[in-house]
HTML snippet that shows the backbone in 3Dmol.js (N, CA, C, O; Angstrom):
<script src="https://3Dmol.org/build/3Dmol-min.js"></script>
<div id="view" style="width:600px;height:400px;position:relative"></div>
<script>
const pdb = `
ATOM      1  N   MET A   1       0.906  -1.004  -0.663  1.00  0.00           N
ATOM      2  CA  MET A   1       0.501  -0.390   0.102  1.00  0.00           C
ATOM      3  C   MET A   1       1.166   1.577   0.053  1.00  0.00           C
ATOM      4  O   MET A   1       0.720   2.599  -0.467  1.00  0.00           O
ATOM      5  N   VAL A   2       2.434   1.250   0.924  1.00  0.00           N
ATOM      6  CA  VAL A   2       3.091   2.676   0.862  1.00  0.00           C
ATOM      7  C   VAL A   2       3.284   3.279  -0.843  1.00  0.00           C
ATOM      8  O   VAL A   2       3.189   4.419  -1.298  1.00  0.00           O
ATOM      9  N   ILE A   3       3.584   1.990  -1.485  1.00  0.00           N
ATOM     10  CA  ILE A   3       3.935   2.196  -2.887  1.00  0.00           C
ATOM     11  C   ILE A   3       2.982   2.725  -3.247  1.00  0.00           C
ATOM     12  O   ILE A   3       3.185   3.929  -3.095  1.00  0.00           O
ATOM     13  N   TRP A   4       1.674   2.503  -3.794  1.00  0.00           N
ATOM     14  CA  TRP A   4       0.427   2.788  -4.458  1.00  0.00           C
ATOM     15  C   TRP A   4       0.328   4.951  -3.588  1.00  0.00           C
ATOM     16  O   TRP A   4       0.038   5.942  -4.258  1.00  0.00           O
ATOM     17  N   ILE A   5       0.662   4.950  -2.129  1.00  0.00           N
ATOM     18  CA  ILE A   5       0.777   6.069  -2.192  1.00  0.00           C
ATOM     19  C   ILE A   5       1.506   7.396  -2.176  1.00  0.00           C
ATOM     20  O   ILE A   5       1.446   8.624  -2.103  1.00  0.00           O
ATOM     21  N   ILE A   6       2.347   6.133  -2.313  1.00  0.00           N
ATOM     22  CA  ILE A   6       4.317   6.960  -3.020  1.00  0.00           C
ATOM     23  C   ILE A   6       3.484   7.518  -4.269  1.00  0.00           C
ATOM     24  O   ILE A   6       3.235   8.704  -4.486  1.00  0.00           O
ATOM     25  N   LEU A   7       3.138   6.508  -4.981  1.00  0.00           N
ATOM     26  CA  LEU A   7       2.756   6.530  -6.472  1.00  0.00           C
ATOM     27  C   LEU A   7       1.556   7.414  -6.482  1.00  0.00           C
ATOM     28  O   LEU A   7       1.572   7.686  -7.683  1.00  0.00           O
ATOM     29  N   LEU A   8       0.317   8.190  -5.913  1.00  0.00           N
ATOM     30  CA  LEU A   8      -0.785   8.768  -6.057  1.00  0.00           C
ATOM     31  C   LEU A   8       0.057   9.805  -5.847  1.00  0.00           C
ATOM     32  O   LEU A   8      -0.466  10.631  -6.594  1.00  0.00           O
ATOM     33  N   VAL A   9       1.440  10.623  -5.131  1.00  0.00           N
ATOM     34  CA  VAL A   9       2.248  11.727  -4.600  1.00  0.00           C
ATOM     35  C   VAL A   9       2.660  12.002  -4.875  1.00  0.00           C
ATOM     36  O   VAL A   9       2.905  13.193  -4.684  1.00  0.00           O
ATOM     37  N   ALA A  10       3.553  10.934  -6.045  1.00  0.00           N
ATOM     38  CA  ALA A  10       4.322  11.444  -7.070  1.00  0.00           C
ATOM     39  C   ALA A  10       3.259  12.064  -8.000  1.00  0.00           C
ATOM     40  O   ALA A  10       3.085  13.265  -7.794  1.00  0.00           O
ATOM     41  N   ALA A  11       2.643  11.615  -8.802  1.00  0.00           N
ATOM     42  CA  ALA A  11       1.588  12.236  -9.717  1.00  0.00           C
ATOM     43  C   ALA A  11       0.507  13.170  -9.780  1.00  0.00           C
ATOM     44  O   ALA A  11      -0.064  13.597 -10.783  1.00  0.00           O
ATOM     45  N   ALA A  12       0.212  13.546  -8.031  1.00  0.00           N
ATOM     46  CA  ALA A  12      -0.645  14.491  -8.215  1.00  0.00           C
ATOM     47  C   ALA A  12       0.948  16.052  -7.979  1.00  0.00           C
ATOM     48  O   ALA A  12       0.919  17.228  -8.341  1.00  0.00           O
ATOM     49  N   THR A  13       1.958  15.342  -7.324  1.00  0.00           N
ATOM     50  CA  THR A  13       3.514  16.639  -7.873  1.00  0.00           C
ATOM     51  C   THR A  13       3.894  16.799  -9.224  1.00  0.00           C
ATOM     52  O   THR A  13       3.947  17.726 -10.031  1.00  0.00           O
ATOM     53  N   ILE A  14       4.027  16.148  -9.213  1.00  0.00           N
ATOM     54  CA  ILE A  14       4.443  15.827 -11.024  1.00  0.00           C
ATOM     55  C   ILE A  14       2.633  16.971 -11.849  1.00  0.00           C
ATOM     56  O   ILE A  14       2.524  18.156 -12.165  1.00  0.00           O
ATOM     57  N   LEU A  15       1.754  15.959 -11.875  1.00  0.00           N
ATOM     58  CA  LEU A  15       0.719  16.897 -12.082  1.00  0.00           C
ATOM     59  C   LEU A  15       1.167  18.816 -12.327  1.00  0.00           C
ATOM     60  O   LEU A  15       1.481  19.388 -13.371  1.00  0.00           O
ATOM     61  N   ILE A  16       0.996  19.486 -10.649  1.00  0.00           N
ATOM     62  CA  ILE A  16       1.006  20.390 -10.790  1.00  0.00           C
ATOM     63  C   ILE A  16       2.488  21.247 -10.912  1.00  0.00           C
ATOM     64  O   ILE A  16       2.543  22.476 -10.857  1.00  0.00           O
ATOM     65  N   LEU A  17       3.613  20.401 -11.079  1.00  0.00           N
ATOM     66  CA  LEU A  17       4.936  21.132 -11.559  1.00  0.00           C
ATOM     67  C   LEU A  17       4.468  21.544 -12.589  1.00  0.00           C
ATOM     68  O   LEU A  17       4.347  22.707 -12.974  1.00  0.00           O
ATOM     69  N   PHE A  18       4.070  20.202 -13.271  1.00  0.00           N
ATOM     70  CA  PHE A  18       4.194  20.489 -15.043  1.00  0.00           C
ATOM     71  C   PHE A  18       2.958  21.629 -15.499  1.00  0.00           C
ATOM     72  O   PHE A  18       2.928  22.315 -16.521  1.00  0.00           O
ATOM     73  N   ARG A  19       1.957  21.574 -14.365  1.00  0.00           N
ATOM     74  CA  ARG A  19       0.769  23.098 -14.611  1.00  0.00           C
ATOM     75  C   ARG A  19       1.641  24.326 -14.136  1.00  0.00           C
ATOM     76  O   ARG A  19       1.688  25.236 -14.963  1.00  0.00           O
ATOM     77  N   GLN A  20       2.378  24.539 -12.899  1.00  0.00           N
ATOM     78  CA  GLN A  20       2.999  25.719 -13.335  1.00  0.00           C
ATOM     79  C   GLN A  20       3.796  26.310 -14.178  1.00  0.00           C
ATOM     80  O   GLN A  20       4.115  27.498 -14.239  1.00  0.00           O
ATOM     81  N   ARG A  21       4.213  25.110 -15.059  1.00  0.00           N
ATOM     82  CA  ARG A  21       5.289  25.902 -15.834  1.00  0.00           C
ATOM     83  C   ARG A  21       4.502  25.797 -17.047  1.00  0.00           C
ATOM     84  O   ARG A  21       4.647  26.745 -17.818  1.00  0.00           O
ATOM     85  N   ARG A  22       3.378  24.502 -17.559  1.00  0.00           N
ATOM     86  CA  ARG A  22       2.817  25.713 -18.829  1.00  0.00           C
ATOM     87  C   ARG A  22       2.504  26.770 -19.154  1.00  0.00           C
ATOM     88  O   ARG A  22       1.627  27.363 -18.525  1.00  0.00           O
ATOM     89  N   LYS A  23       3.323  27.509 -20.580  1.00  0.00           N
ATOM     90  CA  LYS A  23       3.175  28.680 -20.780  1.00  0.00           C
ATOM     91  C   LYS A  23       0.987  28.759 -21.211  1.00  0.00           C
ATOM     92  O   LYS A  23       0.563  27.652 -21.544  1.00  0.00           O
ATOM     93  N   GLU A  24       0.217  29.557 -21.190  1.00  0.00           N
ATOM     94  CA  GLU A  24      -0.717  30.111 -21.294  1.00  0.00           C
ATOM     95  C   GLU A  24      -0.817  30.058 -22.898  1.00  0.00           C
ATOM     96  O   GLU A  24       0.056  30.679 -23.504  1.00  0.00           O
ATOM     97  N   SER A  25      -2.147  29.133 -23.919  1.00  0.00           N
ATOM     98  CA  SER A  25      -1.536  29.560 -25.648  1.00  0.00           C
ATOM     99  C   SER A  25      -2.346  31.099 -25.695  1.00  0.00           C
ATOM    100  O   SER A  25      -3.199  31.578 -24.948  1.00  0.00           O
ATOM    101  N   GLU A  26      -1.850  31.490 -26.598  1.00  0.00           N
ATOM    102  CA  GLU A  26      -2.196  32.852 -27.767  1.00  0.00           C
ATOM    103  C   GLU A  26      -3.399  32.037 -28.415  1.00  0.00           C
ATOM    104  O   GLU A  26      -4.604  31.900 -28.207  1.00  0.00           O
ATOM    105  N   ALA A  27      -2.616  31.652 -29.148  1.00  0.00           N
ATOM    106  CA  ALA A  27      -3.770  31.119 -30.199  1.00  0.00           C
ATOM    107  C   ALA A  27      -5.614  30.510 -30.277  1.00  0.00           C
ATOM    108  O   ALA A  27      -6.201  29.556 -29.767  1.00  0.00           O
ATOM    109  N   LEU A  28      -5.887  31.253 -30.875  1.00  0.00           N
ATOM    110  CA  LEU A  28      -7.780  30.908 -30.857  1.00  0.00           C
ATOM    111  C   LEU A  28      -8.343  29.893 -31.786  1.00  0.00           C
ATOM    112  O   LEU A  28      -9.546  29.717 -31.978  1.00  0.00           O
ATOM    113  N   ASP A  29      -7.124  29.077 -32.488  1.00  0.00           N
ATOM    114  CA  ASP A  29      -8.061  27.650 -33.106  1.00  0.00           C
ATOM    115  C   ASP A  29      -8.145  26.625 -32.097  1.00  0.00           C
ATOM    116  O   ASP A  29      -7.207  26.298 -31.370  1.00  0.00           O
ATOM    117  N   ILE A  30      -9.155  26.195 -32.082  1.00  0.00           N
ATOM    118  CA  ILE A  30      -8.999  25.035 -30.660  1.00  0.00           C
ATOM    119  C   ILE A  30      -8.992  23.633 -31.582  1.00  0.00           C
ATOM    120  O   ILE A  30      -9.453  23.310 -32.677  1.00  0.00           O
ATOM    121  N   PRO A  31      -8.158  22.937 -30.454  1.00  0.00           N
ATOM    122  CA  PRO A  31      -7.075  21.954 -31.018  1.00  0.00           C
ATOM    123  C   PRO A  31      -8.794  20.271 -31.637  1.00  0.00           C
ATOM    124  O   PRO A  31      -9.998  20.511 -31.726  1.00  0.00           O
ATOM    125  N   SER A  32      -8.325  19.331 -31.808  1.00  0.00           N
ATOM    126  CA  SER A  32      -8.546  18.814 -31.937  1.00  0.00           C
ATOM    127  C   SER A  32      -9.220  17.932 -31.097  1.00  0.00           C
ATOM    128  O   SER A  32      -8.447  17.817 -30.146  1.00  0.00           O
ATOM    129  N   ALA A  33     -10.727  16.864 -30.753  1.00  0.00           N
ATOM    130  CA  ALA A  33     -10.812  16.537 -28.696  1.00  0.00           C
ATOM    131  C   ALA A  33      -9.347  16.057 -29.373  1.00  0.00           C
ATOM    132  O   ALA A  33      -8.515  16.961 -29.446  1.00  0.00           O
ATOM    133  N   MET A  34      -8.774  14.213 -30.077  1.00  0.00           N
ATOM    134  CA  MET A  34      -7.843  13.734 -29.346  1.00  0.00           C
ATOM    135  C   MET A  34      -6.084  14.465 -28.940  1.00  0.00           C
ATOM    136  O   MET A  34      -5.083  14.077 -28.338  1.00  0.00           O
ATOM    137  N   VAL A  35      -6.591  15.914 -29.821  1.00  0.00           N
ATOM    138  CA  VAL A  35      -5.063  16.349 -28.760  1.00  0.00           C
ATOM    139  C   VAL A  35      -5.811  17.275 -27.940  1.00  0.00           C
ATOM    140  O   VAL A  35      -4.906  18.094 -27.781  1.00  0.00           O
ATOM    141  N   MET A  36      -6.844  17.784 -27.264  1.00  0.00           N
ATOM    142  CA  MET A  36      -7.055  17.982 -26.535  1.00  0.00           C
ATOM    143  C   MET A  36      -6.836  17.132 -25.196  1.00  0.00           C
ATOM    144  O   MET A  36      -6.401  17.574 -24.133  1.00  0.00           O
ATOM    145  N   LEU A  37      -7.341  15.449 -25.553  1.00  0.00           N
ATOM    146  CA  LEU A  37      -7.272  14.371 -24.467  1.00  0.00           C
ATOM    147  C   LEU A  37      -5.965  14.058 -24.258  1.00  0.00           C
ATOM    148  O   LEU A  37      -5.650  14.366 -23.109  1.00  0.00           O
ATOM    149  N   PHE A  38      -5.205  13.651 -24.781  1.00  0.00           N
ATOM    150  CA  PHE A  38      -3.801  14.246 -25.032  1.00  0.00           C
ATOM    151  C   PHE A  38      -2.819  14.520 -25.478  1.00  0.00           C
ATOM    152  O   PHE A  38      -1.905  13.918 -24.914  1.00  0.00           O
ATOM    153  N   HIS A  39      -2.611  14.936 -25.979  1.00  0.00           N
ATOM    154  CA  HIS A  39      -1.369  16.067 -26.051  1.00  0.00           C
ATOM    155  C   HIS A  39      -1.127  17.356 -25.014  1.00  0.00           C
ATOM    156  O   HIS A  39      -1.729  18.429 -25.004  1.00  0.00           O
ATOM    157  N   PRO A  40       0.170  16.806 -23.968  1.00  0.00           N
ATOM    158  CA  PRO A  40       0.229  17.604 -22.620  1.00  0.00           C
ATOM    159  C   PRO A  40       0.398  18.577 -23.245  1.00  0.00           C
ATOM    160  O   PRO A  40      -0.638  19.215 -23.055  1.00  0.00           O
ATOM    161  N   THR A  41       1.234  19.331 -24.099  1.00  0.00           N
ATOM    162  CA  THR A  41       1.166  20.651 -23.886  1.00  0.00           C
ATOM    163  C   THR A  41       0.171  21.485 -24.715  1.00  0.00           C
ATOM    164  O   THR A  41      -0.025  22.675 -24.468  1.00  0.00           O
ATOM    165  N   LYS A  42      -0.500  20.766 -25.786  1.00  0.00           N
ATOM    166  CA  LYS A  42      -1.148  22.005 -26.423  1.00  0.00           C
ATOM    167  C   LYS A  42      -2.967  21.461 -25.755  1.00  0.00           C
ATOM    168  O   LYS A  42      -3.906  22.255 -25.702  1.00  0.00           O
ATOM    169  N   GLY A  43      -3.032  20.413 -25.452  1.00  0.00           N
ATOM    170  CA  GLY A  43      -4.566  20.369 -24.875  1.00  0.00           C
ATOM    171  C   GLY A  43      -4.418  20.026 -23.358  1.00  0.00           C
ATOM    172  O   GLY A  43      -3.591  20.571 -22.627  1.00  0.00           O
ATOM    173  N   GLU A  44      -5.306  19.063 -22.957  1.00  0.00           N
ATOM    174  CA  GLU A  44      -5.042  18.826 -21.381  1.00  0.00           C
ATOM    175  C   GLU A  44      -4.725  16.865 -20.922  1.00  0.00           C
ATOM    176  O   GLU A  44      -5.120  15.912 -20.250  1.00  0.00           O
ATOM    177  N   GLY A  45      -4.167  17.129 -21.473  1.00  0.00           N
ATOM    178  CA  GLY A  45      -2.939  15.339 -22.114  1.00  0.00           C
ATOM    179  C   GLY A  45      -2.237  15.287 -20.322  1.00  0.00           C
ATOM    180  O   GLY A  45      -2.106  14.232 -19.701  1.00  0.00           O
ATOM    181  N   ASP A  46      -2.000  16.177 -19.964  1.00  0.00           N
ATOM    182  CA  ASP A  46      -0.965  15.943 -18.604  1.00  0.00           C
ATOM    183  C   ASP A  46      -2.485  15.363 -17.783  1.00  0.00           C
ATOM    184  O   ASP A  46      -2.806  14.263 -17.335  1.00  0.00           O
ATOM    185  N   LEU A  47      -2.882  16.120 -17.824  1.00  0.00           N
ATOM    186  CA  LEU A  47      -4.748  16.249 -17.028  1.00  0.00           C
ATOM    187  C   LEU A  47      -5.165  14.800 -17.002  1.00  0.00           C
ATOM    188  O   LEU A  47      -5.462  14.281 -15.927  1.00  0.00           O
ATOM    189  N   THR A  48      -5.205  14.104 -18.161  1.00  0.00           N
ATOM    190  CA  THR A  48      -5.779  12.755 -18.575  1.00  0.00           C
ATOM    191  C   THR A  48      -5.077  12.045 -18.133  1.00  0.00           C
ATOM    192  O   THR A  48      -5.514  11.194 -17.358  1.00  0.00           O
ATOM    193  N   ILE A  49      -3.130  12.128 -18.572  1.00  0.00           N
ATOM    194  CA  ILE A  49      -2.519  10.963 -17.977  1.00  0.00           C
ATOM    195  C   ILE A  49      -2.707  10.874 -16.112  1.00  0.00           C
ATOM    196  O   ILE A  49      -3.251  10.018 -15.415  1.00  0.00           O
ATOM    197  N   CYS A  50      -2.107  11.953 -15.805  1.00  0.00           N
ATOM    198  CA  CYS A  50      -1.781  11.732 -13.585  1.00  0.00           C
ATOM    199  C   CYS A  50      -3.230  11.534 -13.926  1.00  0.00           C
ATOM    200  O   CYS A  50      -3.111  10.507 -14.594  1.00  0.00           O
ATOM    201  N   GLY A  51      -4.469  11.790 -13.933  1.00  0.00           N
ATOM    202  CA  GLY A  51      -6.320  11.733 -13.708  1.00  0.00           C
ATOM    203  C   GLY A  51      -5.525   9.969 -13.106  1.00  0.00           C
ATOM    204  O   GLY A  51      -5.067   9.695 -11.997  1.00  0.00           O
ATOM    205  N   VAL A  52      -5.696   8.633 -14.991  1.00  0.00           N
ATOM    206  CA  VAL A  52      -5.645   8.360 -14.409  1.00  0.00           C
ATOM    207  C   VAL A  52      -4.964   7.052 -13.716  1.00  0.00           C
ATOM    208  O   VAL A  52      -5.375   5.957 -13.334  1.00  0.00           O
ATOM    209  N   ILE A  53      -3.028   8.097 -13.768  1.00  0.00           N
ATOM    210  CA  ILE A  53      -2.945   6.933 -12.561  1.00  0.00           C
ATOM    211  C   ILE A  53      -2.754   7.858 -11.006  1.00  0.00           C
ATOM    212  O   ILE A  53      -1.779   7.462 -10.368  1.00  0.00           O
ATOM    213  N   ILE A  54      -3.493   8.934 -10.379  1.00  0.00           N
ATOM    214  CA  ILE A  54      -3.827   9.006  -9.684  1.00  0.00           C
ATOM    215  C   ILE A  54      -5.575   7.918  -9.576  1.00  0.00           C
ATOM    216  O   ILE A  54      -5.513   7.334  -8.495  1.00  0.00           O
ATOM    217  N   LEU A  55      -6.436   7.678 -10.038  1.00  0.00           N
ATOM    218  CA  LEU A  55      -7.225   7.336  -9.723  1.00  0.00           C
ATOM    219  C   LEU A  55      -7.466   5.578  -9.751  1.00  0.00           C
ATOM    220  O   LEU A  55      -8.340   4.919  -9.187  1.00  0.00           O
ATOM    221  N   TYR A  56      -5.865   4.944 -10.997  1.00  0.00           N
ATOM    222  CA  TYR A  56      -5.573   3.970 -10.078  1.00  0.00           C
ATOM    223  C   TYR A  56      -4.981   3.481  -8.680  1.00  0.00           C
ATOM    224  O   TYR A  56      -5.144   2.600  -7.835  1.00  0.00           O
ATOM    225  N   SER A  57      -4.445   4.241  -8.868  1.00  0.00           N
ATOM    226  CA  SER A  57      -4.530   4.718  -7.866  1.00  0.00           C
ATOM    227  C   SER A  57      -4.522   4.525  -6.177  1.00  0.00           C
ATOM    228  O   SER A  57      -3.948   3.947  -5.254  1.00  0.00           O
ATOM    229  N   MET A  58      -5.886   5.702  -6.596  1.00  0.00           N
ATOM    230  CA  MET A  58      -6.630   4.970  -5.229  1.00  0.00           C
ATOM    231  C   MET A  58      -7.099   4.023  -5.027  1.00  0.00           C
ATOM    232  O   MET A  58      -6.969   3.397  -3.976  1.00  0.00           O
ATOM    233  N   SER A  59      -7.889   3.620  -6.176  1.00  0.00           N
ATOM    234  CA  SER A  59      -8.664   2.786  -6.318  1.00  0.00           C
ATOM    235  C   SER A  59      -7.759   1.422  -5.586  1.00  0.00           C
ATOM    236  O   SER A  59      -8.316   0.586  -4.875  1.00  0.00           O
ATOM    237  N   ARG A  60      -6.074   1.394  -5.967  1.00  0.00           N
ATOM    238  CA  ARG A  60      -5.493  -0.102  -5.205  1.00  0.00           C
ATOM    239  C   ARG A  60      -5.402   0.345  -3.846  1.00  0.00           C
ATOM    240  O   ARG A  60      -5.141  -0.458  -2.951  1.00  0.00           O
ATOM    241  N   ILE A  61      -5.663   1.992  -3.540  1.00  0.00           N
ATOM    242  CA  ILE A  61      -5.045   1.712  -2.593  1.00  0.00           C
ATOM    243  C   ILE A  61      -6.560   1.424  -1.089  1.00  0.00           C
ATOM    244  O   ILE A  61      -6.318   1.011   0.045  1.00  0.00           O
ATOM    245  N   ILE A  62      -8.305   1.895  -1.759  1.00  0.00           N
ATOM    246  CA  ILE A  62      -9.679   1.683  -1.123  1.00  0.00           C
ATOM    247  C   ILE A  62      -9.293   0.301  -1.139  1.00  0.00           C
ATOM    248  O   ILE A  62      -9.728  -0.375  -0.207  1.00  0.00           O
ATOM    249  N   SER A  63      -8.503  -0.320  -2.074  1.00  0.00           N
ATOM    250  CA  SER A  63      -8.656  -2.211  -2.114  1.00  0.00           C
ATOM    251  C   SER A  63      -8.430  -2.863  -1.131  1.00  0.00           C
ATOM    252  O   SER A  63      -9.062  -3.675  -0.455  1.00  0.00           O
ATOM    253  N   GLU A  64      -7.255  -2.337  -1.107  1.00  0.00           N
ATOM    254  CA  GLU A  64      -6.219  -2.823   0.116  1.00  0.00           C
ATOM    255  C   GLU A  64      -6.860  -2.281   1.311  1.00  0.00           C
ATOM    256  O   GLU A  64      -7.234  -3.393   1.685  1.00  0.00           O
ATOM    257  N   LEU A  65      -7.147  -1.773   1.908  1.00  0.00           N
ATOM    258  CA  LEU A  65      -7.969  -0.690   3.064  1.00  0.00           C
ATOM    259  C   LEU A  65      -8.628  -1.948   3.075  1.00  0.00           C
ATOM    260  O   LEU A  65      -8.233  -2.833   3.832  1.00  0.00           O
ATOM    261  N   ILE A  66     -10.221  -2.229   1.813  1.00  0.00           N
ATOM    262  CA  ILE A  66     -10.817  -3.253   2.309  1.00  0.00           C
ATOM    263  C   ILE A  66     -10.613  -4.219   3.008  1.00  0.00           C
ATOM    264  O   ILE A  66     -11.229  -4.442   4.050  1.00  0.00           O
ATOM    265  N   GLU A  67      -9.553  -5.064   2.450  1.00  0.00           N
ATOM    266  CA  GLU A  67      -9.340  -5.920   2.309  1.00  0.00           C
ATOM    267  C   GLU A  67      -8.439  -6.908   4.401  1.00  0.00           C
ATOM    268  O   GLU A  67      -8.383  -7.901   5.126  1.00  0.00           O
ATOM    269  N   ILE A  68      -7.975  -5.325   4.146  1.00  0.00           N
ATOM    270  CA  ILE A  68      -7.353  -5.178   5.910  1.00  0.00           C
ATOM    271  C   ILE A  68      -8.306  -5.205   6.822  1.00  0.00           C
ATOM    272  O   ILE A  68      -8.070  -5.796   7.876  1.00  0.00           O
ATOM    273  N   VAL A  69      -9.975  -4.379   6.549  1.00  0.00           N
ATOM    274  CA  VAL A  69     -10.875  -4.725   7.629  1.00  0.00           C
ATOM    275  C   VAL A  69     -11.896  -6.169   7.366  1.00  0.00           C
ATOM    276  O   VAL A  69     -12.700  -6.680   8.145  1.00  0.00           O
ATOM    277  N   ARG A  70     -11.545  -6.548   6.080  1.00  0.00           N
ATOM    278  CA  ARG A  70     -11.536  -7.436   5.923  1.00  0.00           C
ATOM    279  C   ARG A  70     -11.126  -8.708   6.991  1.00  0.00           C
ATOM    280  O   ARG A  70     -11.659  -9.274   7.945  1.00  0.00           O
ATOM    281  N   GLY A  71      -9.708  -8.809   6.151  1.00  0.00           N
ATOM    282  CA  GLY A  71      -9.064  -9.713   7.696  1.00  0.00           C
ATOM    283  C   GLY A  71      -9.351  -9.433   9.004  1.00  0.00           C
ATOM    284  O   GLY A  71      -9.260 -10.347   9.824  1.00  0.00           O
ATOM    285  N   VAL A  72      -9.672  -8.366   9.341  1.00  0.00           N
ATOM    286  CA  VAL A  72      -9.416  -7.979  11.118  1.00  0.00           C
ATOM    287  C   VAL A  72     -10.759  -9.093  10.979  1.00  0.00           C
ATOM    288  O   VAL A  72     -10.600 -10.302  10.815  1.00  0.00           O
ATOM    289  N   PHE A  73     -12.169  -8.374  11.086  1.00  0.00           N
ATOM    290  CA  PHE A  73     -13.917  -9.123  11.173  1.00  0.00           C
ATOM    291  C   PHE A  73     -13.416 -10.399  10.743  1.00  0.00           C
ATOM    292  O   PHE A  73     -14.185 -11.352  10.611  1.00  0.00           O
TER     293      PHE A  73
END
`;
const viewer = $3Dmol.createViewer("view");
viewer.addModel(pdb, "pdb");
viewer.setStyle({}, {cartoon: {color: "spectrum"}});
viewer.zoomTo();
viewer.render();
</script>
């Protein structure tokens, strides 16, 4: 479970640091849906990738906590 907590904190930290370094785009054209989802600088790809990592690690932490509670009772 410690590994999943470390992965969760690392993904959140990387997401925050990457978002702070990202420059605001001056372009008025709207990128396509695939670019918006998966490209880390032209769209929201960093949110998609880190969001998946955060959701998966949170689900692993919750499932391990449920197993611990189930083992106690």
